[in-house]
SEPAZA-642964 format. One line per 2 residues: number of its first residue (from 1); their letters; for each residue x, z, y of N, C-alpha, C. Coordinates in steps of 0.2 Angstrom, whole numbers, plus 2048, in hexadecimal, padded with zeros to 3 digits. Example, Ala and Ser with C-alpha at 12.3 -4.5 7.8 and 13.67 -1.06 7.14 Angstrom:
2
1) AS) 842/827/7E4/83E/827/7EA/842/827/7F0 ~ 840/823/7F5/844/824/7FB/840/827/800
This chain:
369
1) MS) 2D5/F24/E05/2D6/F25/E0C/2D3/F1F/E10 ~ 2D2/F19/E0D/2D0/F13/E10/2C9/F14/E13
3) DF) 2C5/F19/E10/2BE/F1A/E12/2BE/F1F/E18 ~ 2C4/F21/E1B/2C4/F26/E20/2C0/F2C/E20
5) GL) 2C0/F2F/E1A/2BC/F35/E18/2B5/F34/E18 ~ 2B2/F2E/E19/2AB/F2D/E19/2A7/F2F/E13
7) DG) 2AB/F2D/E0D/2A8/F2F/E07/2A7/F36/E06 ~ 2AC/F3A/E08/2AB/F41/E08/2A5/F44/E0C
9) GL) 2A4/F40/E12/29E/F42/E16/298/F41/E12 ~ 297/F3B/E0F/291/F3A/E0B/290/F3F/E05
11) TR) 296/F41/E02/295/F46/DFC/293/F4C/DFF ~ 295/F4E/E05/294/F55/E08/28D/F55/E0B
13) FV) 28B/F50/E0E/284/F51/E12/27E/F4E/E0F ~ 27F/F49/E0A/279/F46/E07/275/F4B/E03
15) PY) 279/F4F/DFE/275/F54/DFA/272/F5A/DFF ~ 275/F5B/E04/272/F60/E09/26B/F5E/E0C
17) YI) 26B/F58/E0E/265/F55/E11/260/F54/E0C ~ 262/F52/E06/25D/F51/E01/25A/F57/DFF
19) KN) 25E/F5C/DFE/25B/F63/DFB/257/F66/E01 ~ 258/F65/E07/254/F68/E0D/24F/F63/E0F
21) NQ) 24E/F5E/E0C/249/F59/E0D/249/F56/E15 ~ 24F/F55/E17/251/F53/E1E/252/F4B/E1D
23) LD) 24D/F47/E1B/24E/F40/E19/250/F3C/E1F ~ 24D/F3D/E25/250/F39/E2B/257/F3A/E2C
25) KL) 25A/F40/E2C/261/F41/E2D/265/F3E/E27 ~ 262/F3E/E21/265/F3B/E1B/266/F33/E1D
27) KQ) 260/F30/E1F/261/F29/E21/265/F28/E26 ~ 265/F2C/E2B/26A/F2B/E31/271/F2C/E2F
29) LV) 273/F30/E2A/27A/F31/E28/27C/F2B/E24 ~ 277/F28/E1F/279/F22/E1C/279/F1C/E20
31) KT) 275/F1C/E25/275/F16/E2A/27C/F16/E2E ~ 27E/F1C/E30/284/F1D/E34/28A/F1B/E30
33) IW) 28B/F1D/E2A/291/F1C/E25/290/F15/E23 ~ 28A/F12/E22/28A/F0B/E20/28C/F07/E25
35) GW) 28A/F08/E2B/28D/F04/E31/294/F04/E31 ~ 297/F0A/E31/29F/F0A/E31/2A2/F06/E2B
37) RV) 29F/F07/E25/2A2/F03/E1F/2A1/EFC/E20 ~ 29C/EFA/E23/29B/EF2/E24/2A0/EF0/E29
39) WL) 2A1/EF4/E2E/2A7/EF2/E33/2AE/EF2/E30 ~ 2AF/EF7/E2C/2B5/EF8/E28/2B6/EF2/E24
41) ST) 2B1/EF0/E20/2B1/EEA/E1B/2B3/EE4/E1F ~ 2B0/EE3/E25/2B1/EDD/E28/2B8/EDC/E2B
43) IL) 2BA/EE2/E2E/2C1/EE2/E31/2C6/EE1/E2B ~ 2C5/EE4/E25/2CA/EE3/E20/2CA/EDC/E1D
45) TF) 2C4/ED9/E1C/2C3/ED3/E1A/2C7/ECD/E1E ~ 2C4/ECD/E24/2C7/EC8/E29/2CE/EC9/E2B
47) GG) 2D0/ED0/E2B/2D7/ED1/E2D/2DC/ECF/E27 ~ 2D9/ED1/E21/2DD/ECF/E1B/2DE/EC7/E1A
49) II) 2D9/EC4/E1C/2D9/EBC/E1B/2DE/EB9/E20 ~ 2DD/EBC/E26/2E2/EB9/E2C/2E9/EBB/E2B
51) LA) 2EA/EC1/E28/2F1/EC4/E27/2F4/EC2/E20 ~ 2F0/EBF/E1C/2F2/EBE/E15/2F9/EBB/E15
53) DV) 2FB/EB6/E19/302/EB3/E19/307/EB8/E1A ~ 306/EBC/E1F/30A/EC1/E21/30B/EC6/E1C
55) IA) 306/EC8/E18/306/ECD/E13/30A/ECA/E0D ~ 309/EC4/E0B/30C/EC1/E06/313/EC0/E07
57) KY) 315/EBE/E0D/31C/EBD/E0F/320/EC3/E0F ~ 31E/EC8/E13/322/ECE/E15/321/ED4/E11
59) IF) 31B/ED5/E0D/31A/EDA/E09/31B/ED9/E02 ~ 319/ED3/DFF/31A/ED1/DF8/320/ECD/DF8
61) GQ) 322/ECA/DFD/328/EC5/DFD/327/EBF/DF9 ~ 321/EBD/DF9/31F/EB6/DF5/319/EB3/DF9
63) EV) 31B/EAE/DFD/316/EAA/E01/311/EA6/DFC ~ 313/EA5/DF6/30E/EA2/DF2/308/EA6/DF0
65) LT) 308/EAC/DF2/302/EB0/DF1/2FD/EB0/DF6 ~ 2FF/EAD/DFC/2FA/EAC/E02/2F3/EAB/E00
67) NY) 2F2/EA5/DFD/2EB/EA3/DFB/2E8/EA8/DF6 ~ 2EB/EAB/DF2/2E8/EAF/DED/2E6/EB6/DF1
69) LR) 2EA/EB8/DF6/2E9/EBE/DFA/2E2/EBC/DFE ~ 2E2/EB6/E01/2DC/EB5/E05/2D6/EB5/E01
71) VS) 2D6/EB3/DFB/2D0/EB3/DF7/2CE/EBA/DF5 ~ 2D4/EBE/DF3/2D3/EC5/DF1/2CF/EC9/DF7
73) FL) 2D1/EC8/DFD/2CE/ECB/E02/2C7/ECA/E03 ~ 2C4/EC5/E00/2BD/EC4/E00/2B9/EC9/DFC
75) GI) 2BD/ECC/DF8/2BA/ED1/DF4/2BA/ED8/DF6 ~ 2BE/ED9/DFC/2BE/EE0/DFE/2B8/EE3/E00
77) AG) 2B4/EDF/E04/2AD/EE2/E06/2A9/EE4/E00 ~ 2A9/EE0/DFB/2A5/EE2/DF5/2A7/EE9/DF2
79) VV) 2AE/EEA/DF2/2B1/EF0/DEF/2AF/EF6/DF4 ~ 2B0/EF5/DFA/2AE/EFA/DFF/2A7/EFC/DFF
81) LL) 2A2/EF7/DFF/29B/EF9/DFF/299/EFB/DF9 ~ 29C/EF9/DF3/29A/EFC/DED/29C/F03/DEC
83) GF) 2A2/F05/DEF/2A4/F0B/DF0/2A0/F10/DF4 ~ 29D/F0D/DF9/298/F11/DFD/292/F13/DF9
85) TS) 28F/F0E/DF5/289/F0F/DF1/28A/F14/DEB ~ 290/F13/DE9/292/F17/DE3/293/F1E/DE5
87) TY) 296/F1F/DEB/296/F26/DEE/290/F29/DEF ~ 28B/F25/DF2/284/F28/DF3/281/F2A/DEC
89) LK) 282/F26/DE7/27F/F28/DE1/282/F2E/DDE ~ 288/F2F/DDF/28B/F36/DDD/289/F3C/DE1
91) AS) 288/F3A/DE8/286/F40/DEC/27E/F41/DEB ~ 27A/F3D/DE9/273/F3E/DE7/273/F40/DE0
93) EK) 278/F41/DDC/279/F44/DD5/276/F3F/DD0 ~ 276/F38/DD2/274/F33/DCD/27B/F31/DC9
95) FR) 27D/F36/DC5/284/F35/DC2/283/F2F/DBC ~ 27E/F2F/DB8/27D/F2A/DB3/27D/F23/DB6
97) YN) 279/F23/DBB/278/F1C/DBE/27F/F1A/DC1 ~ 283/F1E/DC4/289/F1C/DC7/28E/F1B/DC1
99) SA) 28E/F1F/DBC/293/F1E/DB6/291/F17/DB3 ~ 28B/F15/DB2/289/F0F/DB0/28C/F09/DB4
101) VQ) 28B/F0A/DBA/28E/F05/DBF/296/F04/DBE ~ 299/F09/DBE/2A0/F09/DBE/2A3/F06/DB7
103) IL) 29F/F08/DB2/2A1/F05/DAB/29F/EFD/DAB ~ 29A/EFB/DAE/298/EF4/DAE/29D/EF0/DB2
105) KG) 2A0/EF3/DB8/2A5/EF0/DBC/2AB/EEE/DB8 ~ 2AD/EF3/DB3/2B3/EF1/DAF/2B1/EEC/DAA
107) VV) 2AC/EEE/DA6/2AA/EEA/DA0/2A8/EE3/DA2 ~ 2A4/EE2/DA7/2A2/EDB/DA9/2A8/ED7/DAB
109) RL) 2AD/EDA/DAF/2B3/ED6/DB1/2B7/ED4/DAA ~ 2B8/ED9/DA6/2BC/ED8/DA0/2B9/ED3/D9B
111) LA) 2B2/ED3/D9A/2AF/ECE/D96/2AF/EC7/D99 ~ 2AE/EC7/DA0/2AE/EC0/DA3/2B5/EBD/DA3
113) IA) 2BA/EC1/DA4/2C1/EBE/DA3/2C3/EBC/D9C ~ 2C1/EC0/D97/2C2/EBF/D90/2BF/EB8/D8E
115) IL) 2B8/EB7/D90/2B5/EB1/D8F/2B8/EAB/D92 ~ 2BA/EAC/D98/2BD/EA6/D9C/2C4/EA5/D98
117) LL) 2C8/EAA/D96/2CE/EA8/D93/2CD/EA5/D8C ~ 2C8/EA7/D88/2C6/EA4/D82/2C4/E9C/D83
119) AG) 2C1/E9B/D89/2BF/E94/D8B/2C4/E90/D8D ~ 2CA/E93/D8E/2D0/E8F/D90/2D1/E8F/D98
121) VT) 2CD/E93/D9C/2CE/E93/DA3/2D4/E97/DA5 ~ 2D9/E95/DA9/2DF/E98/DAB/2E0/E98/DB2
123) DI) 2DB/E96/DB6/2DB/E96/DBD/2DB/E9D/DC0 ~ 2E0/E9F/DC4/2E0/EA6/DC6/2DA/EA7/DCB
125) FV) 2D8/EA2/DCF/2D3/EA3/DD4/2CC/EA4/DD1 ~ 2CB/EA2/DCB/2C5/EA3/DC7/2C5/EAA/DC5
127) FL) 2CB/EAD/DC3/2CB/EB4/DC1/2CA/EB9/DC7 ~ 2CD/EB7/DCC/2CC/EBA/DD3/2C5/EBA/DD5
129) GI) 2C1/EB5/DD3/2BA/EB4/DD5/2B6/EB9/DD1 ~ 2B8/EBA/DCB/2B4/EBF/DC7/2B5/EC6/DCA
131) YI) 2BB/EC8/DCB/2BD/ECF/DCE/2B9/ED0/DD5 ~ 2B8/ECA/DD9/2B5/ECA/DDF/2AD/ECB/DDE
133) VV) 2AA/EC7/DDA/2A3/EC6/DD9/2A0/ECD/DD6 ~ 2A3/ED0/DD1/2A0/ED5/DCD/29E/EDB/DD2
135) PW) 2A3/EDE/DD6/2A1/EE3/DDB/29B/EE1/DDF ~ 29B/EDB/DE2/296/ED9/DE6/28F/ED9/DE2
137) IL) 28F/ED7/DDC/288/ED7/DD8/286/EDE/DD7 ~ 28B/EE3/DD5/289/EEA/DD4/287/EED/DDB
139) FF) 28A/EEB/DE0/288/EEE/DE7/281/EEC/DE8 ~ 27F/EE6/DE7/278/EE4/DE9/273/EE8/DE4
141) VT) 275/EE9/DDE/271/EED/DD9/270/EF4/DDB ~ 276/EF7/DDE/276/EFE/DE0/273/F00/DE7
143) YG) 273/EFA/DEB/270/EFB/DF2/269/EFE/DF2 ~ 265/EFC/DED/25E/EFE/DEC/25E/F06/DEB
145) QL) 263/F09/DEA/263/F11/DE9/264/F14/DEF ~ 266/F11/DF5/266/F14/DFB/260/F16/DFE
147) PK) 25F/F1B/E02/259/F1D/E05/255/F17/E08 ~ 24E/F16/E06/24A/F11/E09/24A/F10/E10
149) DF) 24B/F0A/E13/24B/F09/E1A/24F/F0D/E1E ~ 255/F0F/E1B/25A/F13/E1F/25C/F10/E26
151) SK) 25C/F09/E26/25F/F06/E2C/25A/F06/E31 ~ 254/F08/E30/24F/F08/E35/24E/F0F/E38
153) VQ) 251/F14/E36/250/F1B/E38/252/F1C/E3F ~ 24E/F20/E43/250/F22/E4A/24F/F29/E4A
155) IE) 254/F2D/E4D/253/F34/E4E/255/F35/E55 ~ 254/F3B/E57/256/F3D/E5E/25D/F3C/E60
157) KT) 25F/F3A/E66/266/F38/E68/26A/F3E/E67 ~ 267/F44/E69/26C/F4A/E69/26D/F4C/E62
159) EK) 268/F4B/E5D/26A/F4D/E56/26E/F48/E53 ~ 26D/F41/E55/272/F3C/E53/279/F3D/E55
161) KK) 27A/F3F/E5B/281/F41/E5E/284/F46/E5A ~ 280/F4C/E59/283/F51/E55/285/F4F/E4E
163) MH) 281/F4B/E4B/282/F49/E44/289/F45/E44 ~ 289/F40/E49/28F/F3C/E49/296/F40/E4A
165) KQ) 295/F45/E4F/29B/F4A/E50/29D/F4E/E4A ~ 297/F50/E46/299/F54/E40/29C/F50/E3B
167) LA) 29A/F4A/E3A/29C/F45/E35/2A3/F43/E37 ~ 2A4/F41/E3D/2AB/F3F/E3F/2B0/F44/E3E
169) NF) 2AE/F4B/E40/2B3/F50/E3F/2B5/F52/E38 ~ 2AF/F51/E34/2B0/F53/E2D/2B5/F4D/E29
171) SF) 2B3/F47/E2B/2B7/F41/E28/2BE/F41/E2A ~ 2BF/F42/E31/2C6/F42/E34/2CB/F46/E30
173) WL) 2C9/F4C/E2F/2CE/F51/E2C/2CF/F4F/E24 ~ 2C9/F4D/E21/2CA/F4A/E1A/2CF/F44/E1A
175) TV) 2CF/F40/E1F/2D4/F3B/E1F/2DB/F3D/E20 ~ 2DC/F42/E24/2E2/F45/E25/2E5/F48/E1E
177) WS) 2E0/F4C/E1B/2E2/F4F/E14/2E4/F49/E10 ~ 2E0/F44/E0F/2E2/F3E/E0B/2E9/F3B/E0C
179) FC) 2EA/F3A/E13/2F1/F38/E14/2F6/F3C/E12 ~ 2F6/F43/E13/2FB/F48/E10/2FB/F48/E09
181) AI) 2F5/F47/E06/2F5/F47/DFE/2F8/F41/DFB ~ 2F7/F3B/DFE/2FA/F35/DFC/302/F36/DFC
183) IS) 304/F38/E02/30C/F39/E03/30E/F3E/DFE ~ 30B/F44/DFD/30D/F49/DF9/30E/F47/DF2
185) SR) 309/F43/DF0/309/F41/DE9/30E/F3C/DE7 ~ 312/F39/DEC/317/F35/DEA/31E/F38/DEC
187) VD) 31E/F3D/DEF/324/F41/DF1/329/F42/DEB ~ 326/F45/DE6/32A/F47/DE0/32E/F41/DDD
189) QI) 32A/F3C/DDC/32E/F36/DD8/333/F33/DDD ~ 331/F32/DE3/336/F2F/DE8/33C/F33/DE8
191) ML) 33C/F3A/DE9/341/F3E/DE9/345/F3F/DE3 ~ 342/F3E/DDD/345/F3E/DD7/34A/F37/DD6
193) SH) 347/F32/DD9/34B/F2B/DD8/351/F2B/DDD ~ 350/F2F/DE2/356/F2F/DE7/35B/F34/DE5
195) ML) 359/F3A/DE2/35D/F3F/DE1/360/F3F/DDA ~ 35C/F3C/DD5/35F/F3C/DCE/35F/F34/DCC
197) GL) 35A/F31/DCA/35A/F2A/DC8/354/F28/DC5 ~ 353/F22/DC3/34D/F1F/DC0/34C/F22/DB9
199) AD) 351/F24/DB5/34F/F27/DAF/34B/F2D/DB0 ~ 34D/F31/DB4/349/F37/DB6/342/F36/DB8
201) VA) 342/F31/DBC/33B/F2F/DBF/337/F2D/DB9 ~ 339/F29/DB4/336/F27/DAE/333/F2D/DAA
203) IY) 337/F32/DA9/336/F38/DA6/330/F3B/DA9 ~ 330/F3C/DB0/32B/F40/DB4/325/F3C/DB4
205) SS) 325/F35/DB5/31F/F31/DB5/31C/F31/DAE ~ 31F/F30/DA9/31C/F31/DA2/318/F37/DA1
207) AF) 31B/F3D/DA3/318/F43/DA3/312/F43/DA7 ~ 312/F40/DAD/30C/F40/DB2/307/F3C/DAF
209) QF) 309/F36/DAC/303/F32/DA9/2FF/F36/DA3 ~ 303/F3A/DA0/2FF/F3E/D9A/2FB/F43/D9D
211) VF) 2FC/F45/DA3/2F8/F4B/DA7/2F2/F48/DAA ~ 2F2/F41/DAA/2ED/F3E/DAE/2E6/F40/DAC
213) FY) 2E5/F41/DA5/2DE/F44/DA3/2DC/F4A/DA6 ~ 2E0/F4E/DA8/2DE/F55/DAB/2DC/F53/DB2
215) SI) 2DF/F4E/DB5/2DE/F4C/DBC/2D7/F49/DBC ~ 2D5/F45/DB7/2CE/F42/DB7/2C9/F48/DB6
217) LQ) 2CB/F4D/DB1/2C6/F52/DB0/2C5/F56/DB6 ~ 2CA/F57/DBA/2C9/F5B/DC1/2C5/F57/DC5
219) QS) 2C6/F51/DC6/2C2/F4C/DCA/2BB/F4C/DC8 ~ 2BA/F4C/DC2/2B3/F4B/DBF/2AF/F52/DC0
221) IS) 2B2/F58/DBF/2AF/F5E/DC1/2AD/F5F/DC8 ~ 2B2/F5D/DCC/2B1/F5D/DD4/2AB/F58/DD5
223) AV) 2AB/F52/DD2/2A6/F4D/DD4/29F/F50/DD2 ~ 29E/F54/DCD/298/F57/DCB/296/F5D/DCF
225) LM) 29B/F61/DD0/299/F67/DD4/298/F66/DDB ~ 29C/F62/DDF/29B/F61/DE6/294/F60/DE8
227) PK) 291/F5B/DE6/28A/F5A/DE8/285/F60/DE7 ~ 286/F63/DE2/282/F69/DE1/283/F6F/DE6
229) AS) 28A/F70/DE7/28C/F75/DEC/28A/F73/DF3 ~ 28B/F6C/DF4/289/F6A/DFB/282/F6B/DFD
231) AL) 27D/F6B/DF8/276/F6C/DF9/275/F73/DFB ~ 279/F78/DFA/278/F7F/DFC/278/F80/E03
233) SD) 274/F85/E06/275/F87/E0D/275/F8E/E0E ~ 276/F92/E08/277/F99/E09/27D/F9C/E05
235) SK) 281/FA0/E08/287/FA2/E06/287/FA6/DFF ~ 281/FAA/DFF/280/FAE/DF9/27F/FAA/DF3
237) VL) 27B/FA5/DF4/27A/FA0/DEF/280/F9C/DED ~ 284/F9A/DF2/28A/F97/DF0/28F/F9B/DEC
239) IA) 28F/FA2/DEE/294/FA6/DEA/291/FA7/DE3 ~ 28B/FA7/DE2/288/FA7/DDB/28A/FA1/DD7
241) FV) 289/F9B/DDB/28B/F95/DD8/292/F95/DD5 ~ 297/F97/DDA/29E/F97/DD8/29F/F9B/DD2
243) KK) 29C/FA1/DD2/29D/FA6/DCC/29B/FA2/DC6 ~ 295/F9F/DC6/292/F9C/DC0/297/F96/DBE
245) VF) 29A/F92/DC2/29F/F8D/DC0/2A5/F90/DBD ~ 2A7/F96/DC0/2AD/F99/DBD/2AC/F9B/DB6
247) YY) 2A5/F9D/DB5/2A3/FA0/DAE/2A4/F9A/DA9 ~ 2A3/F94/DAB/2A4/F8F/DA6/2AB/F8C/DA6
249) II) 2AE/F8C/DAB/2B5/F89/DAC/2BA/F8D/DA8 ~ 2BA/F93/DA9/2BF/F97/DA6/2C0/F96/D9E
251) PL) 2BB/F96/D9B/2BB/F95/D93/2BE/F8E/D92 ~ 2BC/F89/D96/2BE/F82/D95/2C6/F82/D96
253) LM) 2C8/F85/D9B/2D0/F86/D9D/2D3/F89/D97 ~ 2D1/F8E/D95/2D4/F92/D8F/2D5/F8D/D89
255) LL) 2D0/F89/D88/2D0/F84/D82/2D5/F7F/D84 ~ 2D5/F7D/D8A/2DA/F77/D8C/2E1/F7A/D8B
257) AV) 2E2/F80/D8D/2E9/F83/D8D/2EC/F83/D86 ~ 2E7/F84/D81/2EA/F83/D7A/2EB/F7B/D78
259) VI) 2E6/F77/D7A/2E7/F70/D79/2ED/F6D/D7C ~ 2EF/F6F/D82/2F5/F6D/D85/2FB/F6E/D81
261) YF) 2FB/F74/D7E/301/F76/D7A/302/F71/D74 ~ 2FD/F70/D71/2FD/F6B/D6B/2FE/F64/D6D
263) SQ) 2FC/F62/D73/2FC/F5B/D75/303/F59/D76 ~ 308/F5D/D77/30F/F5B/D78/311/F56/D72
265) YL) 30E/F57/D6C/310/F53/D66/30D/F4C/D67 ~ 307/F4C/D6A/305/F45/D6B/309/F41/D71
267) FV) 30C/F45/D75/310/F42/D7A/316/F3E/D77 ~ 319/F41/D72/31E/F3D/D6E/31B/F37/D6A
269) FF) 315/F38/D68/312/F32/D64/311/F2C/D69 ~ 30E/F2E/D6F/30D/F28/D74/313/F25/D77
271) FG) 318/F29/D79/31E/F27/D7D/324/F26/D79 ~ 324/F29/D73/32A/F28/D6F/32F/F2E/D6F
273) EK) 334/F2F/D6B/338/F34/D6B/33D/F34/D71 ~ 33E/F2E/D73/343/F2E/D79/341/F32/D7F
275) YM) 33A/F33/D7F/337/F37/D85/336/F3E/D83 ~ 339/F41/D7E/339/F48/D7C/33A/F4D/D82
277) TA) 33F/F4B/D86/341/F4F/D8C/33C/F50/D91 ~ 337/F4B/D90/331/F4C/D95/32C/F51/D93
279) IP) 32C/F54/D8D/327/F58/D8B/327/F5F/D8F ~ 32D/F62/D90/32C/F68/D95/329/F66/D9C
281) VY) 32B/F60/D9E/328/F5E/DA5/320/F5E/DA4 ~ 31E/F5A/D9E/317/F5A/D9D/313/F60/D9D
283) LV) 316/F65/D99/313/F6C/D98/312/F6F/D9F ~ 317/F6F/DA3/317/F72/DAA/312/F6F/DAE
285) LS) 312/F68/DAE/30D/F64/DB2/306/F66/DAF ~ 305/F66/DA9/2FE/F67/DA6/2FB/F6E/DA8
287) YS) 2FF/F73/DA7/2FD/F7A/DA8/2FC/F7B/DB0 ~ 300/F77/DB4/2FE/F77/DBB/2F7/F74/DBC
289) ML) 2F6/F6F/DB9/2EF/F6B/DBA/2E9/F70/DB8 ~ 2EB/F74/DB3/2E6/F79/DB1/2E4/F7E/DB7
291) VS) 2EA/F80/DBA/2E9/F85/DC0/2E5/F81/DC5 ~ 2E7/F7B/DC6/2E3/F77/DCB/2DC/F76/DCA
293) IF) 2DA/F75/DC3/2D3/F75/DC1/2D0/F7B/DC2 ~ 2D3/F81/DC1/2D0/F87/DC2/2CE/F88/DC9
295) QV) 2D1/F85/DCE/2CF/F86/DD5/2CA/F82/DD8 ~ 2C7/F7D/DD3/2C2/F79/DD5/2BC/F7C/DD8
297) PI) 2B9/F81/DD5/2B3/F84/DD8/2B4/F87/DDF ~ 2BA/F89/DE1/2BB/F8B/DE8/2BE/F86/DED
299) SF) 2C0/F81/DEA/2C4/F7C/DEE/2BF/F78/DF2 ~ 2B8/F78/DF0/2B3/F74/DF5/2B0/F78/DFA
301) IP) 2B1/F7F/DFA/2AE/F83/DFF/2AF/F81/E06 ~ 2B6/F7F/E08/2B7/F7D/E0F/2B3/F77/E10
303) HI) 2B1/F73/E0B/2AD/F6D/E0C/2A6/F6F/E0E ~ 2A3/F74/E0A/29D/F77/E0B/29C/F7A/E12
305) YN) 2A1/F7D/E15/2A1/F80/E1C/2A3/F7B/E21 ~ 2A4/F75/E1F/2A6/F6F/E24/2AD/F71/E27
307) KT) 2B1/F75/E24/2B8/F77/E27/2BD/F72/E24 ~ 2BC/F6C/E25/2C1/F67/E21/2C8/F67/E25
309) HL) 2C9/F6A/E2A/2CF/F6B/E2D/2D3/F70/E29 ~ 2D0/F75/E26/2D4/F79/E21/2D6/F75/E1B
311) IA) 2D2/F70/E19/2D4/F6C/E13/2DA/F67/E15 ~ 2DA/F65/E1C/2DF/F61/E1E/2E6/F65/E1F
313) FS) 2E5/F6B/E21/2EB/F6F/E21/2EE/F71/E1A ~ 2EA/F71/E15/2EC/F72/E0E/2F0/F6C/E0C
315) GF) 2EE/F66/E0E/2F2/F60/E0C/2F8/F60/E0F ~ 2F9/F62/E16/2FF/F62/E19/304/F68/E16
317) LQ) 301/F6D/E14/305/F73/E11/307/F70/E0A ~ 303/F6D/E07/306/F6A/E00/30B/F65/E01
319) LI) 30B/F61/E06/310/F5C/E08/317/F5F/E09 ~ 317/F64/E0E/31D/F68/E10/31F/F6C/E0A
321) TN) 31B/F6F/E06/31D/F73/E00/321/F6E/DFB ~ 31E/F68/DFA/321/F63/DF5/328/F61/DF8
323) LA) 328/F60/DFE/32F/F5D/E01/334/F63/E00 ~ 332/F69/E02/337/F6E/E03/339/F71/DFC
325) LN) 334/F72/DF7/336/F74/DF0/33A/F6F/DEC ~ 338/F68/DED/33B/F63/DE9/343/F63/DEC
327) LY) 344/F63/DF2/34B/F63/DF5/34F/F69/DF2 ~ 34C/F6E/DF0/34F/F74/DED/350/F74/DE6
329) FI) 34A/F72/DE2/34A/F72/DDB/34D/F6C/DD8 ~ 34C/F66/DDA/34F/F60/DD7/356/F60/DD6
331) PK) 35A/F62/DDB/361/F62/DDA/363/F67/DD5 ~ 35F/F6D/DD5/361/F72/DD1/35F/F72/DC9
333) YG) 359/F6F/DC8/356/F6F/DC2/354/F68/DBF ~ 356/F63/DC3/355/F5C/DC1/34D/F5A/DC1
335) VM) 34B/F57/DBC/344/F54/DBC/33F/F5A/DBB ~ 342/F60/DB8/33D/F66/DB7/33C/F69/DBE
337) GA) 341/F68/DC3/340/F6A/DC9/33A/F68/DCD ~ 338/F61/DCB/332/F5E/DCE/32C/F61/DCB
339) AF) 32C/F63/DC5/327/F66/DC1/326/F6D/DC4 ~ 32B/F71/DC5/32A/F77/DC8/327/F77/DCF
341) TF) 329/F72/DD3/326/F71/DD9/31F/F70/DD9 ~ 31D/F6B/DD4/316/F6A/DD3/312/F70/DD2
343) FL) 315/F74/DCD/311/F7B/DCB/311/F7F/DD1 ~ 316/F80/DD5/316/F85/DDA/311/F82/DE0
345) GV) 311/F7C/DE1/30D/F79/DE6/305/F7A/DE4 ~ 304/F7A/DDE/2FD/F7B/DDB/2FB/F83/DDD
347) II) 300/F87/DDB/2FF/F8E/DDC/2FE/F90/DE4 ~ 302/F8D/DE8/301/F8E/DEF/2FA/F8B/DF1
349) SV) 2F8/F86/DEF/2F1/F83/DF0/2EC/F87/DEE ~ 2EC/F8A/DE8/2E7/F8F/DE6/2E7/F95/DEA
351) VY) 2EC/F98/DEC/2ED/F9E/DF1/2E9/F9C/DF7 ~ 2EB/F96/DFA/2E8/F94/E01/2E1/F93/E00
353) NV) 2DE/F90/DFB/2D7/F8F/DFA/2D3/F95/DF9 ~ 2D6/F9A/DF5/2D3/FA1/DF5/2D2/FA4/DFB
355) IC) 2D8/FA4/DFF/2D7/FA8/E06/2D2/FA4/E0A ~ 2D2/F9E/E0A/2CD/F9A/E0F/2C6/F9B/E0C
357) SV) 2C5/F9B/E06/2BE/F9C/E03/2BC/FA3/E04 ~ 2C0/FA8/E03/2BE/FAF/E05/2BC/FB0/E0C
359) YL) 2C0/FAD/E10/2BF/FAD/E17/2B8/FAA/E19 ~ 2B7/FA4/E17/2B1/FA0/E18/2AB/FA3/E15
361) LK) 2AB/FA6/E0F/2A5/FA9/E0C/2A3/FAF/E10 ~ 2A8/FB3/E13/2A6/FB9/E16/2A3/FB7/E1D
363) KG) 2A4/FB1/E20/2A0/FAF/E26/299/FAF/E25 ~ 297/FAD/E1F/290/FAD/E1D/28B/FA7/E1F
365) RI) 28D/FA3/E23/289/F9D/E26/28B/F97/E24 ~ 287/F92/E21/289/F8B/E20/285/F87/E25
367) NV) 288/F84/E2A/285/F81/E2F/285/F79/E2E ~ 280/F76/E2E/280/F6F/E2D/27B/F6C/E33
369) V) 27D/F67/E37/278/F64/E3C/273/F61/E38
């Protein structure tokens, strides 16, 4: 959410401009978002440094953290700007390059800290320095992958204004969706803790941790498909693309359906017999994720048609659904009630996306400024 939907704008429009050889518009898009990200980085960095004592005292309740927070905020710009170049790499389908960067970020940090610990270094500021410096180094490495001389591009004012309006509208509704999604993802655990207790939260959380793999799989599929779909400008080609994706996804989901059933035995292996009661919750959540993965090929269609207000409404609908169904199911079925709510929420999301996708595909035109 902190990128205010701008990463979504990059992912949507960069592939389109590259595919249609509109290089000046590509550079203008990168220039615009780059400028906003630099301002965001500056505000977050200086704002964090200035307010570090307030954050330490009133949020963490430990004033001793003030100086550590001030140093930490020096790394925000590196993380934000690396996130920008990383998103561009994904949007331009340089997946291997981006994967190497992400792996290096973790490995270099881990190795550097391990070496320092073996050398007897215990200063927290030194470890913070490692976390701060690594993203900056990788940012400077990846910066060269951005369009050459993008900061110097000049296009007609009318075209520039249209592009800004298109990007602002697209990103605003994605931000609204992100806000709803963040709240919605926490509703179940909060309501469980208030209605039942921490033991039930632990059961639900352990089940959700084991489902995390399917969430990563869904995000990975979306990350690969979105740039390819975004480059398309014809509805008939888009329909053919979606059908082709379903051709590969359906067999994968059938295989995963079998794997999920047998993976319940691994659940006991990792969490122990005391979490046996979490297995039914795990199974419901896992099969819900399969349904969620099934809708991936159609879920990005509103993005392609730049109708992100439909996506924002789906986030709001999901939030209301989670609140209402959890209020009904948790008192009646306990922790399984939260799992049932998750499943029904996914079903409602699928139905909504199918309706929106059919409607948009019938319109027949994909308009990009």
